[in-house]
N, C-alpha and C positions, 0 to 999 in steps of 0.2 A: 503494498500499500502505500502510497507516497501523499504526502502533505502539503498541500498549495497556500499560500497568501498573495495576493494581489496586493498594489500600492501604485498611487499616482493619479488616481483619479481628481474632476474637480471641474470646475466651471471656464470654459474656453469661448472665446467671441469664436464666430465663424472665420474661415482662413487661419486660426491660429494653430497651436502645437501641443501635441502632450506627451508624454512617453509614461509609458506605466510599464510595471517591474511585477516578477512572477517571482517568487523563492519556493524553492522542491526542496524537503526534506523525506528523512523515510527511506523507502525501496529507490532513489534513485538510478543505483546502477542498473534494476529493469528496465527502465524508461526507453519505451519503442520512439515515439514521440510525442510530443505537448502541442497544444493549438490556443487559441483565442477564441472566446466567441462572444456576443453581446447580445441582449435582450432588452429591448424596449417596450415599455407600457401596454400589454395586452396580447401581446405578439411572444410568439417561441422564440428560444435561446437558435440564432444566427451565427454560422462559422465565418470567423473572421480570416483564420490564416493559421500555418500550421509550420512546425519546424522538427525535420528527423533530431535529433536527441544526439547521434554519435556521428551521424552523418555529415548534417548542417543543410542539406535539403531542405526547400522549404516552397508552400501553396498557400498563394490568397485568394479570395474571393472575389471575384471580377471588379466589383464597386469600390475597391481598396487599393489595387494593383496602383504603381505608381504614386501614391499617398502614404501609407503604410509600410511599415518596416518591421520583420521581425528576425531579433537577434537572441546570441546565449552565450553562455557566457559557465561550462560544463565545469569549469574547476570550481567557480562557487554555488551551483546548483539553481542559475537563475535565467529567465527569458526575460525578453523586454517588448514592447511595441513601440513603437515610434509612431506617431500619427500627425503626419501634418496634414497641410491643408486643408483641416477639419471643417464638416457641414453637418446644418442641424441634425441630417437625418441620421450621422452616426452617434448622436446622441444612444445612452442606454446604460446600461450595468455591464461592465463586461469583467468576465471571468477565463481565469485559465484550466486549462483540462491537460490532464494525462492519460497517456494510455500504454499499457505495459501487457506482455513482453515485446510484440510482436505485428505489425500488421503488412499488408500488401503493399499499402499507400498511407498518405495523410488521410484518415476520416473525415468529412467534413459532417456526420452527424451522432449527435451529441450524444447519442445513444450508446456507441464506441467505447467515450470515455469513462472509464469507472472512478477516477480521483479529480475533486473539481474544489477550488477555492472559494471563498465565499462573496468574492463579485469586488468591484470600486467603479461606482458611477461615475458617467462620465455626462458632461450637459455641455452643449455647444448652443449658445446662447448669443444672443447680441442685448 
C-alpha cells in the first residue's frame, strides 16, 4: 500500500500558474505509475496525466497538453504537476493516485488505482 499526500493547491487567476506536489510513502518500491486526477463539483474524477515511476514516460489528457507538465523525483518519492496558462475549467480538487505493481500502460480510469491522496483544491478565477 502507498500513502499519498497532495499539497500546493489554491486560488489563481486565469492565465496564471500553480505547482502541485504529491508525497508518497509506504510500499513505493512496488509502484508502476502515479497519476493526477481532478474532480469538479458534481462531476466524476477526470484523468489529468500520469508518469511511469521507474521509466519516466508520461501521458496527458488532451485538454492539458502543452500547459501541464508532470515530473517526479524518485529519490524523494515525490511527484509534481506544473500547471501553466490555467483556465477556469481547470478548477477542481486535484488528487494523486498510485498503481502497483504493474500495468500495460498508464490507465486513465480511476478504478485502476488503489491508492489515493486526500486531494488539494485548485480554483482558477478572477
